[in-house]
N, C-alpha and C positions, 0 to 999 in steps of 0.2 A: 228540085230544090234545095239546093246542102246549106247547111248554120256554117259560112264562112266567115272567116277576124275580117274586122275594119277594113285592115293593112288590102287585105288581097279585093275588097266590095271597091276601094277607092281605086283598083288600078284594071278593073271592066274596061272594057271595050263600051260595053251599053249595061245601065244596070233597072235597065226599064223591068226588066223579068222579076228580080229584086224587091225593085220601088213598088211594084203594082201591089202587091200579096203586101210587105211591108206596113207598109203607108197606114192600114188596118190592125195591126196590133193593139192591142188596149194598154193605155199608157201604166207603167212600173216604175214604180221611184225605188228602182233596183239595179245596179253597173257596177259589177266587179265586187262584189259581197259588202257596198258599202249602200249608205241609202243618202239622200236628202232632204235634209232638217233646218229647210230657210224660218224656220224662228229661231234656230240655234247659232246661225251663218250670224259672219257681223256683217253689222247695215251697210258698212264700206262696200263691201264685195254684192250683197244682194243691191243697191244701187248700180253697180260697176256690171254689173250682168245683165240690168236692163237695158242703160247706156251699151252695149255689148253688143245685144239680140238682133235687133235690128239692119245691125252693122257686118254680122258674122255673113263672109261670103265663100268661104273656101275652108278647108280643113283643121286648117292651126286655130281658126277662131273656136271650131268649136269644139276639136280638143281642148284649148283654153277656157269655154265656159263650162264642159265637163270635170276637167282638173280644181275648179272653183267647188262647182258643184257639188263632184261626191266625193272628190281628196284622193283622186289616182293619178297617178303620174302618168307618163306622156307612153313610156314602150306598153304598160298593161291600156292604155286604152287603146292602141291598134293592133291587141291581141282581143280585145273583145269579141265575143260572135255579135252577126252583124244583126242577130233579133233582139236580143237584148240592148244592144246602141236603137236601134228606132222603138224597142218600150219606152224607153228611160227617155227620148230625144220627147216625146211624146206629153210625157212626164212631166218633166224640164218644162216645158212651153207652158202649159195648161196650167203651172203652177205659179208661174211669174206672174200669166195669163190671172190668175186669179187676187195676186201680191196687187198688182197695177189698179185694178177695179177694187180692192177692199182700200186703197191709197186714196181713190177718185171717191169713193164714196165717200168716208167716214172722214179726208182731212179737209174736203172740200170745203173754202169757204164764200158766206151767201155778204159781199160786200152792197149794203145801200146807197155809200158812196164809191162807186164801182167804176162809173169814170172820173173821178178825181184822185184814185188811188192810177189810175191808168195816164194819166196827164201828170201826175206827178212821175214819172217813168217807170214803176213797173215791170217796164217788159229789160230795161236792164238789170232787173236779177234773175233772169232766167237763166241765164250760166252757170250761177250759182244757187238754184234750185234743187241741188241733193245737198248743199253744206250747211245754207240758211236753217235747218230746221235744225243741225246739230249745233249753231251757234248760239240759235234759241235756245235750247236743252242748257247750255253750258254758261249760259248768263244767269239764266234758274238755279243751277247748282253749282256754281264753281266751279267749272272745270272747263279741260283745253276741250275744244268743240273735237280736234281731231282724234284722240283717246276714245270721245265719246261713237267716234265712228266705229270701236274696233268693238264695242259691247253686241252683244245679240241683236238681229235686227225686230224678234219681237220684244224686246224691253226696250228699243226705242221705240218703234213701231206707238205700243200701247202709252208711253207718258205723251209725241207728239198730241196721242189721241185726247188724253186726259185734259194735257194743257190748253189744248183747242177749244172745247167743252168748257173747259177753267174762264177761257179768255172769253167764248161766247156770254156766259148768264154772267156775266162779272160785266159785260157791255149791258145787259139788258137788262139788270139791276142800279146800273147808275144811268140808263134812259128814264127806269120807272121813277125812280130816286127826284133826278130832276125837273119830274111833269109837275 
């Protein structure tokens, strides 16, 4: 098996020989001499990639994902060795799974009145789930929410986690004071 380019790999009549071996490569945060730093990527890019991942069904979508994550141009993407691509792809998937898991764990809320929240129309907010946190931070800091979307993901996520924790403590405090 030769370490061919991605362009060549995509033109093979059968990739079974390559796939059976390359799927077992260890994840590697390197692609075309670039690294993915999710904490430094803009918040909006992280959210876009998370939405994009399950919808990718062709090489153009994969190329777009790698362009965002590794800041590589299309021509460089297609010249990459297939082994480098598979290792980087595994890293990207693992990294986004980690981000989603961390968000779900740290930003999950426990509504005691969850049924009331649902009755009030919580499902109507789902289409805005990526921008609502920015809207809340924008109100808090007096900034335009979409400007916050260009800030590094790590900074925005930290502020969201802190704000959530503070709101929970304040809610509990109000319950204790009112008793």
